[in-house]
C-alpha positions in Angstrom: 10.3 12.2 -6.2 7.0 11.9 -8.0 5.4 11.9 -11.5 2.1 12.9 -12.9 -0.3 9.9 -12.9 -1.0 8.4 -16.3 -4.2 6.7 -14.9 -7.3 8.5 -13.7 -8.3 5.4 -11.7 -6.7 4.4 -8.4 -7.6 0.7 -8.0 -4.7 -0.9 -6.2 -2.5 -0.5 -3.1 1.0 -1.6 -2.4 2.4 -2.1 1.1 6.2 -1.9 1.5 8.6 -2.2 4.5 11.1 0.5 5.2 13.8 -1.9 6.6 14.2 0.5 9.6 12.1 1.5 12.6 11.6 4.9 11.0 9.8 7.9 12.4 7.6 9.8 10.0 10.2 12.5 10.0 13.2 10.2 9.3 11.4 8.6 6.4 10.6 12.1 5.0 14.2 13.1 5.4 15.3 9.9 3.5 12.9 10.6 0.6 14.2 14.2 0.5 17.8 13.2 -0.3 18.5 14.2 -3.9 19.8 10.8 -5.2 17.2 8.6 -3.4 14.9 8.4 -6.4 12.3 6.9 -4.2 9.1 7.9 -2.4 5.7 6.6 -1.3 2.4 8.2 -1.0 2.2 7.4 2.7 4.3 6.2 5.5 3.3 4.5 8.7 6.0 5.0 11.4 7.0 2.8 14.3 4.5 4.7 16.6 1.6 4.1 14.1 1.6 7.7 13.0 0.6 8.1 9.4 2.4 10.6 7.1 1.4 11.8 3.6 4.6 12.3 1.5 3.3 12.3 -2.1 -0.3 13.5 -2.6 -2.6 10.7 -3.9 -3.2 12.6 -7.1 0.5 12.0 -8.0 2.4 8.8 -8.7 5.1 8.0 -6.0 8.3 6.2 -7.1 8.0 3.1 -5.0 7.6 -0.3 -6.8 9.8 -0.3 -9.9 12.7 -2.6 -10.6 14.9 -3.5 -13.6 16.4 -6.8 -14.8 20.1 -7.5 -15.7 19.6 -5.6 -19.0 18.3 -2.5 -17.2 14.8 -3.2 -18.6 11.7 -2.9 -16.3 10.7 -6.2 -14.7 7.2 -6.9 -16.0 4.4 -9.2 -14.7 1.5 -9.7 -17.2 3.2 -7.1 -19.3 3.0 -4.5 -16.5 5.9 -2.9 -14.6 6.0 -1.9 -11.0 6.3 1.7 -12.1 3.2 1.3 -14.2 1.3 -0.2 -11.2 2.3 2.8 -9.1 0.3 4.9 -11.6 -2.8 2.9 -10.5 -1.9 2.4 -6.9 -1.4 4.1 -3.6 1.9 3.1 -2.0 2.5 2.8 1.7 5.9 2.3 3.5 5.6 0.8 6.9 8.4 1.0 9.6 9.9 -2.5 10.1 12.8 -4.2 11.6 16.0 -4.0 9.5 16.5 -7.8 9.4 14.4 -10.6 7.9 11.5 -11.2 8.2 11.2 -7.4 8.5 8.5 -7.5 11.2 6.4 -4.5 12.0 5.2 -3.7 15.5 1.6 -3.5 16.8 1.4 0.3 16.6 2.6 0.3 13.0 0.2 -2.6 12.1 -2.8 -0.7 13.6 -1.8 2.5 11.8 -1.6 0.5 8.5 -5.0 -1.0 9.0 -6.6 2.5 9.8 -4.9 4.0 6.7 -6.1 1.1 4.4 -9.7 1.4 5.7 -9.6 5.1 4.9 -8.1 4.6 1.4 -10.8 1.9 0.6 -13.6 4.3 1.7 -12.3 7.1 -0.4 -11.5 5.1 -3.6 -14.5 3.3 -5.0 -12.4 1.5 -7.5 -10.6 -0.2 -4.6 -13.6 -0.5 -2.3 -12.5 -3.7 -0.5 -9.1 -5.3 -0.4 -8.5 -8.5 -2.4 -5.4 -10.7 -2.0 -4.7 -14.1 -3.5 -0.9 -14.0 -3.5 -1.0 -14.7 -7.2 1.4 -12.9 -9.7 -0.8 -13.9 -12.6 -3.5 -11.6 -11.2 -1.4 -8.4 -11.4 -3.4 -5.7 -13.1 -6.8 -7.4 -12.4 -8.2 -5.4 -9.5 -11.5 -7.3 -9.4 -9.5 -10.4 -8.4 -6.5 -8.9 -6.5 -5.9 -5.3 -5.8 -2.8 -5.5 -3.6 0.5 -5.8 -5.4 4.0 -6.3 -4.0 7.4 -4.8 -4.8 9.1 -8.2 -4.8 7.2 -9.1 -8.0 8.8 -6.3 -9.9 12.3 -6.1 -8.3 15.0 -8.3 -6.9 13.9 -7.5 -3.4 12.0 -9.2 -0.6 9.8 -6.2 -0.1 7.4 -6.1 1.8 9.4 -8.7 3.7 8.0 -12.1 4.7 6.4 -10.7 7.8 4.0 -8.5 5.9 3.8 -10.7 2.8 2.6 -13.7 4.8 -0.1 -11.5 6.5 -1.5 -9.8 3.5 -4.6 -12.0 3.5 -5.1 -11.3 7.2 -4.6 -7.6 6.6 -7.2 -7.6 3.8 -9.7 -9.5 6.0 -9.2 -7.1 8.9 -9.7 -4.0 6.6 -12.8 -5.5 5.0 -14.2 -6.5 8.5 -13.8 -2.9 9.7 -15.4 -1.6 6.5 -18.4 -4.0 7.0 -18.7 -2.8 10.6 -18.8 0.8 9.6 -21.3 0.1 6.9 -23.5 -1.8 9.3 -23.4 1.0 11.8 -24.4 3.5 9.1 -27.3 1.2 8.0 -28.5 0.9 11.6 -28.2 4.7 12.2 -30.2 5.4 9.0 -32.8 2.8 10.0 -33.3 4.5 13.4 -33.7 7.8 11.7 -36.3 6.4 9.3 -38.3 5.2 12.3 -38.4 8.5 14.0 
């Protein structure tokens, strides 16, 4: 369940909830069902394990949605499917009832994965979240997008949605820590 990316630049991330306390293997099995028509680049399971399902070089089928006329739901003229061409999508194991909470292990795995993604994708660099639909497609102002904006769903659930600013801050704090450690290490090497 993937397509060739139509964008050479990956400048967004989308965090989704699985609505189940999945293992990496059970989510993989779900995506493998012929009529699922869904996937994600990554999954973070209930134990915090990270699984790659669709290589980052490919577009996963994660964030689309259609209206009553079967037309793609668009925000700023962009559909969720089109955003997936520019984004890396992550499914996180969650409770199967609102607010679709994730546990501490899944949360920590998500943060670790996001730090890694930011380090490897300069067009993302740092996470930005304003909770503003009008900023969809403007990665310099907001580079996290959510499925609920493009579909009649609550995804990523209120638990994650209400914490996206905290998640972005924690990822950016860890990126800064790593950068500061690298600067100190290089400064020590220069003094030798």
